[in-house]
N, CA, C and O atoms as a Maestro MAE file, in Angstrom:
{
 s_m_m2io_version
 :::
 2.0.0
}

f_m_ct {
 s_m_title
 :::
 protein
 m_atom[232] {
  # First column is atom index #
  i_m_mmod_type
  r_m_x_coord
  r_m_y_coord
  r_m_z_coord
  i_m_residue_number
  s_m_chain_name
  s_m_pdb_residue_name
  s_m_pdb_atom_name
  i_m_atomic_number
  :::
  1 25 101.888 90.703 89.217 1 A "UNK " " N  " 7
  2 3 101.947 91.837 88.285 1 A "UNK " " CA " 6
  3 2 103.382 92.376 88.186 1 A "UNK " " C  " 6
  4 15 103.709 93.124 87.265 1 A "UNK " " O  " 8
  5 25 104.217 91.994 89.129 2 A "UNK " " N  " 7
  6 3 105.613 92.445 89.145 2 A "UNK " " CA " 6
  7 2 106.373 91.882 87.942 2 A "UNK " " C  " 6
  8 15 106.299 90.685 87.667 2 A "UNK " " O  " 8
  9 25 107.079 92.714 87.251 3 A "UNK " " N  " 7
  10 3 107.878 92.253 86.119 3 A "UNK " " CA " 6
  11 2 109.340 92.145 86.544 3 A "UNK " " C  " 6
  12 15 109.863 93.018 87.237 3 A "UNK " " O  " 8
  13 25 109.984 91.073 86.124 4 A "UNK " " N  " 7
  14 3 111.375 90.823 86.512 4 A "UNK " " CA " 6
  15 2 112.307 91.940 86.055 4 A "UNK " " C  " 6
  16 15 112.331 92.301 84.878 4 A "UNK " " O  " 8
  17 25 113.076 92.485 87.005 5 A "UNK " " N  " 7
  18 3 114.051 93.517 86.663 5 A "UNK " " CA " 6
  19 2 113.463 94.873 86.335 5 A "UNK " " C  " 6
  20 15 114.174 95.779 85.899 5 A "UNK " " O  " 8
  21 25 112.161 95.012 86.546 6 A "UNK " " N  " 7
  22 3 111.516 96.302 86.278 6 A "UNK " " CA " 6
  23 2 110.693 96.703 87.484 6 A "UNK " " C  " 6
  24 15 110.271 95.861 88.277 6 A "UNK " " O  " 8
  25 25 110.473 97.999 87.611 7 A "UNK " " N  " 7
  26 3 109.599 98.453 88.677 7 A "UNK " " CA " 6
  27 2 108.541 99.384 88.106 7 A "UNK " " C  " 6
  28 15 108.790 100.129 87.159 7 A "UNK " " O  " 8
  29 25 107.359 99.326 88.699 8 A "UNK " " N  " 7
  30 3 106.255 100.140 88.220 8 A "UNK " " CA " 6
  31 2 106.404 101.555 88.743 8 A "UNK " " C  " 6
  32 15 106.556 101.769 89.945 8 A "UNK " " O  " 8
  33 25 106.360 102.512 87.845 9 A "UNK " " N  " 7
  34 3 106.461 103.915 88.224 9 A "UNK " " CA " 6
  35 2 105.043 104.493 88.290 9 A "UNK " " C  " 6
  36 15 104.376 104.649 87.267 9 A "UNK " " O  " 8
  37 25 104.602 104.801 89.492 10 A "UNK " " N  " 7
  38 3 103.230 105.305 89.684 10 A "UNK " " CA " 6
  39 2 103.041 106.682 89.065 10 A "UNK " " C  " 6
  40 15 101.921 107.092 88.763 10 A "UNK " " O  " 8
  41 25 104.153 107.391 88.881 11 A "UNK " " N  " 7
  42 3 104.044 108.753 88.368 11 A "UNK " " CA " 6
  43 2 103.844 108.782 86.862 11 A "UNK " " C  " 6
  44 15 103.169 109.666 86.337 11 A "UNK " " O  " 8
  45 25 104.444 107.794 86.156 12 A "UNK " " N  " 7
  46 3 104.281 107.763 84.703 12 A "UNK " " CA " 6
  47 2 103.284 106.693 84.282 12 A "UNK " " C  " 6
  48 15 102.792 106.702 83.153 12 A "UNK " " O  " 8
  49 25 102.986 105.763 85.203 13 A "UNK " " N  " 7
  50 3 102.060 104.674 84.884 13 A "UNK " " CA " 6
  51 2 102.697 103.626 83.982 13 A "UNK " " C  " 6
  52 15 102.000 102.907 83.267 13 A "UNK " " O  " 8
  53 25 104.029 103.542 84.016 14 A "UNK " " N  " 7
  54 3 104.735 102.597 83.149 14 A "UNK " " CA " 6
  55 2 105.723 101.762 83.946 14 A "UNK " " C  " 6
  56 15 106.162 102.145 85.031 14 A "UNK " " O  " 8
  57 25 106.064 100.602 83.375 15 A "UNK " " N  " 7
  58 3 107.131 99.793 83.949 15 A "UNK " " CA " 6
  59 2 108.452 100.355 83.464 15 A "UNK " " C  " 6
  60 15 108.605 100.638 82.276 15 A "UNK " " O  " 8
  61 25 109.411 100.520 84.368 16 A "UNK " " N  " 7
  62 3 110.705 101.075 83.992 16 A "UNK " " CA " 6
  63 2 111.818 100.166 84.479 16 A "UNK " " C  " 6
  64 15 111.663 99.423 85.448 16 A "UNK " " O  " 8
  65 25 112.945 100.244 83.782 17 A "UNK " " N  " 7
  66 3 114.101 99.439 84.174 17 A "UNK " " CA " 6
  67 2 114.501 99.787 85.601 17 A "UNK " " C  " 6
  68 15 114.572 100.958 85.974 17 A "UNK " " O  " 8
  69 25 114.757 98.770 86.378 18 A "UNK " " N  " 7
  70 3 115.177 98.996 87.752 18 A "UNK " " CA " 6
  71 2 116.601 99.527 87.753 18 A "UNK " " C  " 6
  72 15 117.477 98.978 87.084 18 A "UNK " " O  " 8
  73 25 116.827 100.586 88.500 19 A "UNK " " N  " 7
  74 3 118.176 101.126 88.600 19 A "UNK " " CA " 6
  75 2 118.718 100.818 89.987 19 A "UNK " " C  " 6
  76 15 117.971 100.452 90.894 19 A "UNK " " O  " 8
  77 25 120.017 100.971 90.136 20 A "UNK " " N  " 7
  78 3 120.651 100.683 91.415 20 A "UNK " " CA " 6
  79 2 120.101 101.545 92.540 20 A "UNK " " C  " 6
  80 15 119.948 101.086 93.672 20 A "UNK " " O  " 8
  81 25 119.809 102.793 92.216 21 A "UNK " " N  " 7
  82 3 119.241 103.683 93.218 21 A "UNK " " CA " 6
  83 2 117.734 103.728 93.024 21 A "UNK " " C  " 6
  84 15 117.235 103.563 91.911 21 A "UNK " " O  " 8
  85 25 117.028 103.947 94.095 22 A "UNK " " N  " 7
  86 3 115.566 103.982 94.013 22 A "UNK " " CA " 6
  87 2 115.126 105.259 93.304 22 A "UNK " " C  " 6
  88 15 115.418 106.368 93.751 22 A "UNK " " O  " 8
  89 25 114.423 105.081 92.197 23 A "UNK " " N  " 7
  90 3 113.953 106.237 91.442 23 A "UNK " " CA " 6
  91 2 112.535 106.593 91.871 23 A "UNK " " C  " 6
  92 15 112.067 107.703 91.622 23 A "UNK " " O  " 8
  93 25 111.855 105.651 92.514 24 A "UNK " " N  " 7
  94 3 110.486 105.913 92.941 24 A "UNK " " CA " 6
  95 2 110.513 106.466 94.356 24 A "UNK " " C  " 6
  96 15 110.613 105.723 95.333 24 A "UNK " " O  " 8
  97 25 110.421 107.794 94.442 25 A "UNK " " N  " 7
  98 3 110.379 108.443 95.739 25 A "UNK " " CA " 6
  99 2 108.940 108.460 96.199 25 A "UNK " " C  " 6
  100 15 108.071 109.001 95.515 25 A "UNK " " O  " 8
  101 25 108.683 107.875 97.346 26 A "UNK " " N  " 7
  102 3 107.309 107.858 97.847 26 A "UNK " " CA " 6
  103 2 106.946 109.247 98.337 26 A "UNK " " C  " 6
  104 15 107.760 109.913 98.978 26 A "UNK " " O  " 8
  105 25 105.725 109.694 98.040 27 A "UNK " " N  " 7
  106 3 105.298 110.967 98.609 27 A "UNK " " CA " 6
  107 2 105.250 110.848 100.130 27 A "UNK " " C  " 6
  108 15 104.847 109.815 100.663 27 A "UNK " " O  " 8
  109 25 105.655 111.891 100.816 28 A "UNK " " N  " 7
  110 3 105.646 111.891 102.269 28 A "UNK " " CA " 6
  111 2 104.737 113.000 102.774 28 A "UNK " " C  " 6
  112 15 104.763 114.122 102.268 28 A "UNK " " O  " 8
  113 25 103.946 112.676 103.762 29 A "UNK " " N  " 7
  114 3 103.011 113.663 104.308 29 A "UNK " " CA " 6
  115 2 103.749 114.709 105.126 29 A "UNK " " C  " 6
  116 15 104.595 114.376 105.956 29 A "UNK " " O  " 8
  117 25 103.421 115.991 104.888 30 A "UNK " " N  " 7
  118 3 104.055 117.088 105.624 30 A "UNK " " CA " 6
  119 2 103.570 117.104 107.071 30 A "UNK " " C  " 6
  120 15 104.256 117.601 107.964 30 A "UNK " " O  " 8
  121 25 102.373 116.552 107.288 31 A "UNK " " N  " 7
  122 3 101.733 116.634 108.598 31 A "UNK " " CA " 6
  123 2 102.167 115.493 109.531 31 A "UNK " " C  " 6
  124 15 102.636 115.742 110.642 31 A "UNK " " O  " 8
  125 25 102.009 114.242 109.074 32 A "UNK " " N  " 7
  126 3 102.289 113.116 109.970 32 A "UNK " " CA " 6
  127 2 103.510 112.309 109.551 32 A "UNK " " C  " 6
  128 15 103.948 111.422 110.283 32 A "UNK " " O  " 8
  129 25 104.073 112.614 108.360 33 A "UNK " " N  " 7
  130 3 105.283 111.924 107.930 33 A "UNK " " CA " 6
  131 2 105.037 110.559 107.319 33 A "UNK " " C  " 6
  132 15 105.985 109.849 106.983 33 A "UNK " " O  " 8
  133 25 103.762 110.180 107.168 34 A "UNK " " N  " 7
  134 3 103.436 108.899 106.553 34 A "UNK " " CA " 6
  135 2 103.750 108.916 105.068 34 A "UNK " " C  " 6
  136 15 103.747 109.976 104.442 34 A "UNK " " O  " 8
  137 25 104.025 107.735 104.494 35 A "UNK " " N  " 7
  138 3 104.272 107.666 103.058 35 A "UNK " " CA " 6
  139 2 103.537 106.477 102.468 35 A "UNK " " C  " 6
  140 15 103.191 105.537 103.184 35 A "UNK " " O  " 8
  141 25 103.297 106.514 101.166 36 A "UNK " " N  " 7
  142 3 102.521 105.472 100.514 36 A "UNK " " CA " 6
  143 2 102.999 105.288 99.089 36 A "UNK " " C  " 6
  144 15 103.492 106.228 98.465 36 A "UNK " " O  " 8
  145 25 102.852 104.066 98.569 37 A "UNK " " N  " 7
  146 3 103.193 103.801 97.172 37 A "UNK " " CA " 6
  147 2 102.135 104.358 96.237 37 A "UNK " " C  " 6
  148 15 102.408 104.604 95.062 37 A "UNK " " O  " 8
  149 25 100.948 104.555 96.743 38 A "UNK " " N  " 7
  150 3 99.843 104.976 95.890 38 A "UNK " " CA " 6
  151 2 99.929 106.470 95.587 38 A "UNK " " C  " 6
  152 15 100.559 107.238 96.315 38 A "UNK " " O  " 8
  153 25 99.280 106.856 94.496 39 A "UNK " " N  " 7
  154 3 99.332 108.239 94.042 39 A "UNK " " CA " 6
  155 2 98.157 109.031 94.613 39 A "UNK " " C  " 6
  156 15 97.307 109.524 93.871 39 A "UNK " " O  " 8
  157 25 98.121 109.146 95.941 40 A "UNK " " N  " 7
  158 3 97.044 109.893 96.579 40 A "UNK " " CA " 6
  159 2 97.302 111.387 96.441 40 A "UNK " " C  " 6
  160 15 98.444 111.820 96.284 40 A "UNK " " O  " 8
  161 25 96.227 112.168 96.501 41 A "UNK " " N  " 7
  162 3 96.405 113.615 96.551 41 A "UNK " " CA " 6
  163 2 96.615 114.039 98.007 41 A "UNK " " C  " 6
  164 15 97.358 114.976 98.298 41 A "UNK " " O  " 8
  165 25 95.940 113.326 98.912 42 A "UNK " " N  " 7
  166 3 96.067 113.623 100.334 42 A "UNK " " CA " 6
  167 2 96.541 112.378 101.075 42 A "UNK " " C  " 6
  168 15 96.366 111.257 100.598 42 A "UNK " " O  " 8
  169 25 97.134 112.581 102.223 43 A "UNK " " N  " 7
  170 3 97.624 111.477 103.054 43 A "UNK " " CA " 6
  171 2 96.456 110.594 103.497 43 A "UNK " " C  " 6
  172 15 95.480 111.098 104.052 43 A "UNK " " O  " 8
  173 25 96.546 109.271 103.257 44 A "UNK " " N  " 7
  174 3 95.456 108.381 103.658 44 A "UNK " " CA " 6
  175 2 95.385 108.202 105.179 44 A "UNK " " C  " 6
  176 15 94.398 107.686 105.702 44 A "UNK " " O  " 8
  177 25 96.436 108.632 105.882 45 A "UNK " " N  " 7
  178 3 96.476 108.440 107.332 45 A "UNK " " CA " 6
  179 2 95.850 109.603 108.092 45 A "UNK " " C  " 6
  180 15 95.062 109.400 109.016 45 A "UNK " " O  " 8
  181 25 96.209 110.831 107.693 46 A "UNK " " N  " 7
  182 3 95.710 111.973 108.470 46 A "UNK " " CA " 6
  183 2 95.001 113.017 107.600 46 A "UNK " " C  " 6
  184 15 94.443 113.981 108.125 46 A "UNK " " O  " 8
  185 25 95.020 112.833 106.275 47 A "UNK " " N  " 7
  186 3 94.333 113.783 105.402 47 A "UNK " " CA " 6
  187 2 95.163 115.004 105.044 47 A "UNK " " C  " 6
  188 15 94.679 115.913 104.371 47 A "UNK " " O  " 8
  189 25 96.438 115.025 105.503 48 A "UNK " " N  " 7
  190 3 97.316 116.154 105.179 48 A "UNK " " CA " 6
  191 2 97.793 116.083 103.739 48 A "UNK " " C  " 6
  192 15 97.663 115.049 103.084 48 A "UNK " " O  " 8
  193 25 98.339 117.176 103.251 49 A "UNK " " N  " 7
  194 3 98.859 117.208 101.885 49 A "UNK " " CA " 6
  195 2 100.212 116.518 101.808 49 A "UNK " " C  " 6
  196 15 101.024 116.606 102.729 49 A "UNK " " O  " 8
  197 25 100.443 115.824 100.685 50 A "UNK " " N  " 7
  198 3 101.755 115.222 100.450 50 A "UNK " " CA " 6
  199 2 102.763 116.311 100.138 50 A "UNK " " C  " 6
  200 15 102.400 117.384 99.657 50 A "UNK " " O  " 8
  201 25 104.034 116.032 100.413 51 A "UNK " " N  " 7
  202 3 105.094 116.889 99.899 51 A "UNK " " CA " 6
  203 2 105.260 116.530 98.434 51 A "UNK " " C  " 6
  204 15 105.141 115.356 98.082 51 A "UNK " " O  " 8
  205 25 105.530 117.503 97.561 52 A "UNK " " N  " 7
  206 3 105.738 117.203 96.142 52 A "UNK " " CA " 6
  207 2 106.939 116.271 95.971 52 A "UNK " " C  " 6
  208 15 107.965 116.448 96.628 52 A "UNK " " O  " 8
  209 25 106.807 115.279 95.088 53 A "UNK " " N  " 7
  210 3 107.919 114.369 94.828 53 A "UNK " " CA " 6
  211 2 108.236 114.366 93.347 53 A "UNK " " C  " 6
  212 15 107.350 114.537 92.510 53 A "UNK " " O  " 8
  213 25 109.492 114.171 93.034 54 A "UNK " " N  " 7
  214 3 109.973 114.107 91.651 54 A "UNK " " CA " 6
  215 2 109.576 115.348 90.855 54 A "UNK " " C  " 6
  216 15 109.357 115.265 89.646 54 A "UNK " " O  " 8
  217 25 109.484 116.479 91.511 55 A "UNK " " N  " 7
  218 3 109.154 117.726 90.826 55 A "UNK " " CA " 6
  219 2 107.751 117.735 90.258 55 A "UNK " " C  " 6
  220 15 107.442 118.519 89.362 55 A "UNK " " O  " 8
  221 25 106.901 116.863 90.778 56 A "UNK " " N  " 7
  222 3 105.543 116.733 90.243 56 A "UNK " " CA " 6
  223 2 104.579 117.408 91.204 56 A "UNK " " C  " 6
  224 15 104.664 117.228 92.419 56 A "UNK " " O  " 8
  225 25 103.666 118.183 90.649 57 A "UNK " " N  " 7
  226 3 102.663 118.828 91.490 57 A "UNK " " CA " 6
  227 2 101.657 117.780 91.930 57 A "UNK " " C  " 6
  228 15 101.169 116.998 91.114 57 A "UNK " " O  " 8
  229 25 101.349 117.764 93.215 58 A "UNK " " N  " 7
  230 3 100.372 116.789 93.725 58 A "UNK " " CA " 6
  231 2 99.151 117.538 94.230 58 A "UNK " " C  " 6
  232 15 98.200 116.918 94.704 58 A "UNK " " O  " 8
  :::
 }
 m_bond[231] {
  # First column is bond index #
  i_m_from
  i_m_to
  i_m_order
  :::
  1 1 2 1
  2 2 3 1
  3 3 4 2
  4 3 5 1
  5 5 6 1
  6 6 7 1
  7 7 8 2
  8 7 9 1
  9 9 10 1
  10 10 11 1
  11 11 12 2
  12 11 13 1
  13 13 14 1
  14 14 15 1
  15 15 16 2
  16 15 17 1
  17 17 18 1
  18 18 19 1
  19 19 20 2
  20 19 21 1
  21 21 22 1
  22 22 23 1
  23 23 24 2
  24 23 25 1
  25 25 26 1
  26 26 27 1
  27 27 28 2
  28 27 29 1
  29 29 30 1
  30 30 31 1
  31 31 32 2
  32 31 33 1
  33 33 34 1
  34 34 35 1
  35 35 36 2
  36 35 37 1
  37 37 38 1
  38 38 39 1
  39 39 40 2
  40 39 41 1
  41 41 42 1
  42 42 43 1
  43 43 44 2
  44 43 45 1
  45 45 46 1
  46 46 47 1
  47 47 48 2
  48 47 49 1
  49 49 50 1
  50 50 51 1
  51 51 52 2
  52 51 53 1
  53 53 54 1
  54 54 55 1
  55 55 56 2
  56 55 57 1
  57 57 58 1
  58 58 59 1
  59 59 60 2
  60 59 61 1
  61 61 62 1
  62 62 63 1
  63 63 64 2
  64 63 65 1
  65 65 66 1
  66 66 67 1
  67 67 68 2
  68 67 69 1
  69 69 70 1
  70 70 71 1
  71 71 72 2
  72 71 73 1
  73 73 74 1
  74 74 75 1
  75 75 76 2
  76 75 77 1
  77 77 78 1
  78 78 79 1
  79 79 80 2
  80 79 81 1
  81 81 82 1
  82 82 83 1
  83 83 84 2
  84 83 85 1
  85 85 86 1
  86 86 87 1
  87 87 88 2
  88 87 89 1
  89 89 90 1
  90 90 91 1
  91 91 92 2
  92 91 93 1
  93 93 94 1
  94 94 95 1
  95 95 96 2
  96 95 97 1
  97 97 98 1
  98 98 99 1
  99 99 100 2
  100 99 101 1
  101 101 102 1
  102 102 103 1
  103 103 104 2
  104 103 105 1
  105 105 106 1
  106 106 107 1
  107 107 108 2
  108 107 109 1
  109 109 110 1
  110 110 111 1
  111 111 112 2
  112 111 113 1
  113 113 114 1
  114 114 115 1
  115 115 116 2
  116 115 117 1
  117 117 118 1
  118 118 119 1
  119 119 120 2
  120 119 121 1
  121 121 122 1
  122 122 123 1
  123 123 124 2
  124 123 125 1
  125 125 126 1
  126 126 127 1
  127 127 128 2
  128 127 129 1
  129 129 130 1
  130 130 131 1
  131 131 132 2
  132 131 133 1
  133 133 134 1
  134 134 135 1
  135 135 136 2
  136 135 137 1
  137 137 138 1
  138 138 139 1
  139 139 140 2
  140 139 141 1
  141 141 142 1
  142 142 143 1
  143 143 144 2
  144 143 145 1
  145 145 146 1
  146 146 147 1
  147 147 148 2
  148 147 149 1
  149 149 150 1
  150 150 151 1
  151 151 152 2
  152 151 153 1
  153 153 154 1
  154 154 155 1
  155 155 156 2
  156 155 157 1
  157 157 158 1
  158 158 159 1
  159 159 160 2
  160 159 161 1
  161 161 162 1
  162 162 163 1
  163 163 164 2
  164 163 165 1
  165 165 166 1
  166 166 167 1
  167 167 168 2
  168 167 169 1
  169 169 170 1
  170 170 171 1
  171 171 172 2
  172 171 173 1
  173 173 174 1
  174 174 175 1
  175 175 176 2
  176 175 177 1
  177 177 178 1
  178 178 179 1
  179 179 180 2
  180 179 181 1
  181 181 182 1
  182 182 183 1
  183 183 184 2
  184 183 185 1
  185 185 186 1
  186 186 187 1
  187 187 188 2
  188 187 189 1
  189 189 190 1
  190 190 191 1
  191 191 192 2
  192 191 193 1
  193 193 194 1
  194 194 195 1
  195 195 196 2
  196 195 197 1
  197 197 198 1
  198 198 199 1
  199 199 200 2
  200 199 201 1
  201 201 202 1
  202 202 203 1
  203 203 204 2
  204 203 205 1
  205 205 206 1
  206 206 207 1
  207 207 208 2
  208 207 209 1
  209 209 210 1
  210 210 211 1
  211 211 212 2
  212 211 213 1
  213 213 214 1
  214 214 215 1
  215 215 216 2
  216 215 217 1
  217 217 218 1
  218 218 219 1
  219 219 220 2
  220 219 221 1
  221 221 222 1
  222 222 223 1
  223 223 224 2
  224 223 225 1
  225 225 226 1
  226 226 227 1
  227 227 228 2
  228 227 229 1
  229 229 230 1
  230 230 231 1
  231 231 232 2
  :::
 }
}
């Protein structure tokens, strides 16, 4: 499913041009510090809330 030179943005649901810097900031759990590529509302590891990423309310 990976497209050459593009990366999937889970926040917009679209493929975007890959930039030199990582634009996809993984949400990080405030409780256990775990992170995931998926767009969970809660941490799949401990059930804690994610820290907001990319100015998006989670």
